[in-house]
C-alpha positions in Angstrom: -6.3 2.2 -16.0 -4.8 3.5 -13.4 -1.5 4.4 -13.3 -0.8 6.1 -9.5 -3.2 7.3 -6.8 -1.6 9.4 -4.1 -3.9 10.9 -1.0 -3.4 13.1 2.1 -5.6 14.1 4.9 -8.0 11.9 4.5 -9.7 9.3 7.5 -6.6 7.8 9.0 -4.1 9.4 6.2 -2.3 12.3 7.0 1.3 12.9 4.7 0.9 11.5 1.3 0.4 7.7 0.4 0.8 6.3 -3.0 -0.7 3.5 -4.7 1.1 2.9 -6.7 0.0 0.4 -10.1 2.7 0.8 -12.6 5.1 -2.2 -12.4 8.5 -2.2 -11.2 11.2 -3.6 -13.3 12.0 -6.4 -12.1 14.0 -9.4 -13.6 14.0 -12.2 -11.6 13.1 -15.2 -13.1 10.3 -15.4 -10.1 8.9 -12.0 -11.5 9.3 -13.6 -15.2 7.8 -16.0 -14.8 4.5 -13.5 -13.9 4.6 -11.8 -16.6 0.6 -12.1 -17.2 0.1 -10.0 -14.1 1.7 -7.3 -15.8 0.0 -5.7 -18.8 1.8 -3.0 -21.3 -0.4 0.5 -22.5 2.2 2.9 -25.1 5.4 2.5 -23.0 3.8 2.3 -19.4 4.0 -1.4 -17.8 1.2 -1.6 -15.2 0.1 -4.5 -12.9 -3.3 -6.0 -13.1 -3.6 -6.8 -9.3 -2.9 -4.9 -5.8 -3.2 -6.6 -2.6 -2.9 -4.5 0.2 -2.2 -5.9 3.8 -1.9 -4.0 7.3 -3.0 -5.1 11.0 -6.9 -4.3 12.5 -7.3 -0.6 12.5 -3.9 0.5 10.5 -5.7 2.3 8.6 -5.7 -0.1 5.3 -10.0 0.1 4.5 -9.0 4.4 5.0 -7.5 3.4 1.5 -9.9 2.8 -0.6 -12.8 4.7 1.4 -10.5 7.6 0.5 -10.3 7.4 -2.9 -13.8 6.2 -3.2 -15.2 10.0 -1.7 -12.9 11.3 -4.2 -14.3 9.6 -6.7 -18.2 10.2 -5.7 -17.0 14.1 -4.9 -15.8 14.2 -9.0 -19.3 12.4 -9.8 -21.9 14.3 -7.4 -20.4 17.7 -6.4 -22.7 19.8 -9.1 -25.4 18.6 -7.1 -23.9 20.0 -3.6 -26.3 22.7 -2.2 -25.5 25.0 1.0 -24.3 22.8 4.3 -23.5 20.0 2.5 -20.3 18.2 3.0 -18.4 16.0 1.1 -18.5 13.5 3.3 -15.2 12.7 5.2 -13.6 13.7 7.6 -9.6 14.8 7.8 -7.2 13.1 10.0 -8.2 14.4 13.0 -4.6 14.8 15.0 -3.8 16.7 11.8 -2.9 20.8 11.4 -6.9 21.7 10.8 -6.1 24.2 8.4 -3.9 21.4 6.2 -6.5 20.7 3.2 -7.0 17.4 1.9 -5.6 15.9 -1.2 -6.5 14.0 -4.7 -4.3 13.0 -7.3 -4.0 10.5 -10.0 -2.4 9.4 -13.2 -4.4 7.2 -15.6 -5.6 6.6 -19.1 -8.3 7.2 -21.6 -8.6 6.4 -24.6 -4.7 5.4 -25.2 -3.7 9.5 -23.7 -2.0 9.3 -20.7 -3.9 12.5 -18.2 -2.9 13.7 -14.6 -5.6 15.1 -12.6 -6.3 16.6 -8.9 -7.9 18.3 -6.3 -7.0 19.2 -2.8 -10.6 20.9 -0.7 -11.4 21.2 2.7 -14.4 19.2 4.0 -17.1 21.9 3.0 -14.8 23.2 -0.4 -12.9 23.0 -3.4 -9.2 24.9 -2.9 -7.3 23.7 -5.9 -7.7 21.8 -8.4 -6.1 21.1 -11.9 -6.0 18.9 -15.1 -3.3 17.3 -17.7 -2.7 15.3 -20.4 -0.2 14.4 -22.8 -1.8 14.4 -26.2 1.7 14.1 -28.4 3.2 12.7 -25.4 4.0 16.1 -23.8 2.9 17.7 -20.6 -0.6 20.3 -22.2 -2.3 21.8 -20.0 -6.1 21.5 -20.1 -7.6 24.3 -16.5 -5.7 24.6 -13.4 -7.8 26.8 -10.2 -6.9 27.9 -7.1 -9.8 29.8 -4.8 -7.2 30.8 -2.4 -5.9 34.2 -5.7 -7.8 37.0 -5.0 -10.3 39.2 -7.4 -12.7 37.4 -9.7 -13.2 34.3 -11.8 -11.1 34.6 -14.3 -7.5 35.8 -12.2 -8.7 31.6 -10.1 -8.7 30.0 -13.5 -6.3 29.6 -16.0 -7.1 27.2 -19.3 -6.2 25.9 -22.8 -8.1 25.6 -25.8 -9.3 22.1 -24.9 -13.0 22.7 -23.4 -15.1 25.4 -25.3 -16.3 28.6 -23.2 -14.0 27.7 -20.3 -14.8 31.3 -18.5 -19.1 30.2 -18.8 -18.3 27.1 -16.9 -16.6 28.8 -14.3 -18.5 31.4 -14.0 -21.1 29.1 -12.7 -18.7 26.5 -11.0 -19.2 27.2 -7.1 -16.8 27.0 -4.1 -18.3 23.5 -3.2 -18.0 22.5 -6.8 -15.6 20.9 -8.8 -14.8 22.1 -12.5 -14.8 18.9 -14.0 -17.9 17.6 -12.5 -19.5 21.3 -13.8 -18.5 21.6 -17.3 -19.7 17.5 -18.1 -23.1 18.5 -17.0 -23.0 22.0 -19.3 -22.0 19.4 -22.1 -17.8 20.2 -22.5 -16.3 17.3 -24.0 -13.5 16.9 -22.8 -14.6 17.2 -19.4 -17.5 14.3 -20.5 -14.5 12.2 -21.3 -13.1 12.7 -18.0 -16.1 12.1 -16.1 -17.4 8.5 -18.0 -14.1 7.0 -17.5 -14.5 7.7 -13.6 -18.2 6.6 -13.3 -17.8 3.6 -15.3 -14.4 1.9 -14.7 -14.0 2.3 -10.8 -15.9 -0.2 -8.9 -16.0 -0.6 -4.9 -17.1 -3.6 -3.0 -16.9 -2.1 0.7 -17.5 -4.8 3.1 -19.5 -7.2 1.5 -21.4 -3.6 -0.7 -20.7 -3.6 -3.7 -21.9 -0.1 -5.5 -20.5 2.9 -8.5 -22.0 5.6 -9.8 -24.3 4.2 -11.9 -25.0 1.8 -9.6 -24.2 -2.1 -10.6 -24.6 -4.0 -13.3 -26.8 -6.3 -11.8 -29.3 -3.4 -9.8 -30.3 -1.7 -13.3 -32.6 -4.3 -13.9 -34.8 -3.2 -10.9 -34.0 0.4 -11.3 -34.8 0.2 -15.4 -38.0 -1.7 -14.2 -39.1 0.5 -11.9 -38.8 4.1 -13.6 -39.9 2.7 -17.4 -41.6 -0.1 -16.7 -42.3 -2.8 -19.9 -41.0 -0.2 -21.9 -38.8 0.1 -25.4 -35.7 0.4 -23.4 -36.4 -1.7 -20.1 -36.5 -4.4 -23.0 -33.7 -3.9 -24.5 -32.1 -3.7 -20.9 -33.5 -7.5 -21.2 -31.8 -8.6 -24.0 -28.5 -7.5 -22.8 -28.7 -9.1 -19.8 -29.7 -12.3 -21.0 -26.7 -12.4 -23.6 -24.3 -11.1 -20.4 -26.2 -14.3 -18.8 -25.7 -16.8 -21.2 -21.9 -15.6 -22.5 -21.0 -16.1 -18.5 -22.8 -19.0 -17.7 -20.1 -21.6 -17.4 -18.0 -19.2 -15.5 -20.8 -18.4 -12.6 -21.4 -22.1 -12.5 -18.0 -22.7 -11.7 -18.1 -19.9 -9.5 -20.6 -21.6 -7.4 -20.2 -24.7 -7.4 -16.3 -23.3 -5.9 -18.0 -21.9 -3.0 -20.1 -25.4 -2.7 -23.5 -24.3 -3.6 -25.6 -26.8 -5.2 -27.1 -25.1 -7.7 -26.1 -27.0 -10.7 -28.1 -24.2 -13.7 -30.1 -21.6 -13.8 -32.3 -18.9 -16.4 -32.5 -15.7 -16.9 -35.9 -14.6 -18.8 -38.5 -12.1 -18.8 -36.6 -10.1 -16.1 -36.5 -13.0 -13.6 -33.7 -15.4 -12.5 -34.4 -18.5 -11.8 -31.7 -21.1 -10.5 -31.6 -25.1 -10.4 -30.8 -27.4 -7.3 -28.7 -30.7 -7.5 -31.3 -32.3 -5.0 -34.0 -32.1 -7.9 -32.7 -30.4 -11.2 -35.7 -29.5 -12.2 -37.9 -27.9 -9.7 -37.1 -23.9 -10.1 -36.2 -21.8 -7.2 -36.8 -17.7 -6.9 -33.5 -16.0 -7.5 -34.4 -13.0 -4.7 -37.3 -14.8 -2.6 -35.9 -18.4 -2.3 -32.5 -18.5 -2.6 -29.7 -17.5 0.1 -29.1 -14.2 1.3 -25.1 -15.2 0.8 -25.6 -17.0 -2.4 -27.6 -13.8 -3.6 -24.3 -11.7 -2.5 -22.0 -13.9 -4.3 -23.9 -14.1 -7.6 -24.2 -10.3 -7.3 -21.0 -9.6 -6.7 -19.5 -12.2 -9.2 -21.7 -10.7 -11.9 -20.3 -7.5 -11.3 -16.9 -9.6 -10.9 -17.2 -10.7 -14.5 -18.3 -7.0 -16.0 -15.3 -5.4 -14.5 -12.7 -8.0 -16.5 -15.3 -8.2 -19.5 -14.6 -4.1 -20.3 -11.4 -3.8 -18.3 -12.4 -1.6 -15.7 -10.8 -1.3 -11.9 -13.0 -2.9 -8.9 -11.4 -2.1 -5.5 -12.7 -4.6 -2.9 -12.4 -4.4 0.9 -11.4 -7.6 3.3 -12.0 -9.6 0.4 -12.9 -12.3 2.5 -16.0 -11.2 4.2 -17.5 -11.0 0.6 -15.9 -14.6 -0.5 -14.4 -17.8 0.7 -10.3 -18.5 0.2 -10.8 -20.4 -2.7 -13.3 -17.6 -4.6 -10.7 -14.9 -3.6 -7.9 -16.8 -5.6 -10.0 -17.3 -8.0 -11.1 -13.9 -8.5 -7.5 -13.1 -8.7 -6.8 -15.6 -11.5 -9.9 -14.3 -13.3 -7.6 -10.7 -13.3 -4.2 -12.2 -14.2 -5.7 -13.6 -17.0 -7.5 -10.7 -18.1 -6.4 -8.0 -20.6 -6.0 -4.8 -18.8 -8.5 -5.1 -16.2 -7.5 -4.6 -12.3 -7.9 -5.4 -9.0 -6.9 -3.6 -5.9 -8.4 -5.4 -2.3 -7.6 -5.0 0.9 -7.4 -8.3 2.9 -5.9 -10.5 6.2 -5.7 -13.8 4.0 -1.7 -15.0 4.6 -1.7 -17.7 2.6 -1.8 -15.5 -0.6 1.3 -14.0 0.2 3.2 -16.6 -2.4 6.0 -14.8 -4.4 4.5 -17.5 -7.1 1.6 -15.9 -7.1 2.3 -12.1 -6.4 5.4 -9.7 -8.0 6.9 -8.1 -5.0 5.7 -4.5 -6.8 1.7 -6.3 -6.2 1.5 -6.3 -2.3 1.8 -3.8 -0.1 1.2 -2.9 3.5 -0.4 -0.7 5.7 1.2 0.4 9.2 0.2 2.6 11.8 2.8 5.5 12.5 3.4 6.9 16.1 0.9 9.5 15.5 -1.5 7.5 14.5 -1.7 7.9 11.1 -1.6 5.6 8.1 2.0 4.6 6.4 1.4 2.9 2.6 4.7 1.2 1.3 5.1 -1.8 -1.3 7.2 -5.0 -0.4 9.4 -4.0 -3.5 10.9 -1.2 -0.9 12.4 -4.4 0.9 15.6 -4.7 -1.1 17.1 -7.1 0.5 13.9 -9.8 0.3 14.5 -12.1 -2.6 11.4 -13.7 -4.2 12.7 -17.4 -2.9 12.6 -16.3 1.2 8.9 -17.3 2.9 7.0 -14.2 2.2 3.8 -15.4 4.6 6.1 -16.3 7.5 8.3 -13.2 6.8 5.4 -10.9 7.5 4.0 -12.9 10.2 7.3 -12.4 12.2 6.8 -8.5 11.5 9.8 -8.1 9.4 7.5 -5.5 7.4 5.3 -4.1 10.1 1.6 -3.9 9.6 1.0 -6.7 12.0 -0.7 -6.4 15.5 1.6 -7.2 18.3 1.5 -9.9 20.8 1.7 -7.1 23.1 -1.3 -4.9 22.1 -3.5 -8.3 23.9 -2.0 -8.0 26.9 -4.6 -6.6 29.1 -7.7 -8.5 27.1 
């Protein structure tokens, strides 16, 4: 579970911004009625969903892009070679020597962790991992490449990671220590690496992706790589079980999307659909269904996997992938989950309803005068009460983060 993420100097983000998924202490009647929008882990109360609003070009998509870049660096940096870059641009109007920063607080196996790194587009500068095994902050490792001398002068270790100096000696300035340590079979590093690899899912404008591919794509990957061996057959059993287990939910989604698919089957690696016009006539899903239907089906398979296994998914421009009704359905899935988390950007102002979201679940992105993106929460507006019309207030520009009419006068 994610508690908070802080970013600085990625894309349009200049100064530090924080996406806080910790539930605020709101004691109003309206907030108590939305108790299902939060969940508890130990002493922490966390949000299941966060909606991010902002004008076009305000930088709200860059919040999700920056998080994805940071996770990609964690998962891939042990493969980087000389000349490779980290795949992002720092804030162009900022100082060229200012590093980019990523910081995250999260819970793995019931224990809180803090992980951070700073970097340029080409090299890691600092990195650290702390955790709270007995409720008190303890060092796992820290690193500062700016310190003079050899590797041992740049690193500090506790006894958590086995033979850490050996890992450090094999960690280049292009590589995160956590990534290399996982590759070198160090248990704590593997635990953290697996958490990022398994728990973070991204959907960028309709394209679902994560480090080990989406649930649905794995079938095709495994078939191509392993043929019809035991590994493939075992995966097929898992998929068949997953389809059967989620049949009613998937059909409900297709119905809500005004699809005329009334039934489907999954057998021997092939997905077959059946339509209302002639329920006995079969359609091959991959070759005979529309691209829109395929995207929707794949998206909902991934979402159901996220909800079932209590992962976190980041969706950029939710309405670009899903109809308004389906976005509402999606939000309800998460609010009814145990501890799954959803962060999404949207322009859909009809969702701005205090009977649907708490004040701490609504975030805004606004472009500052220097061209950078600012991120802040509705909770910061102490004078806004839940009984007020949130959609109207937003469209009137009360929270900024909306385009003003004079922006378009020259068109």
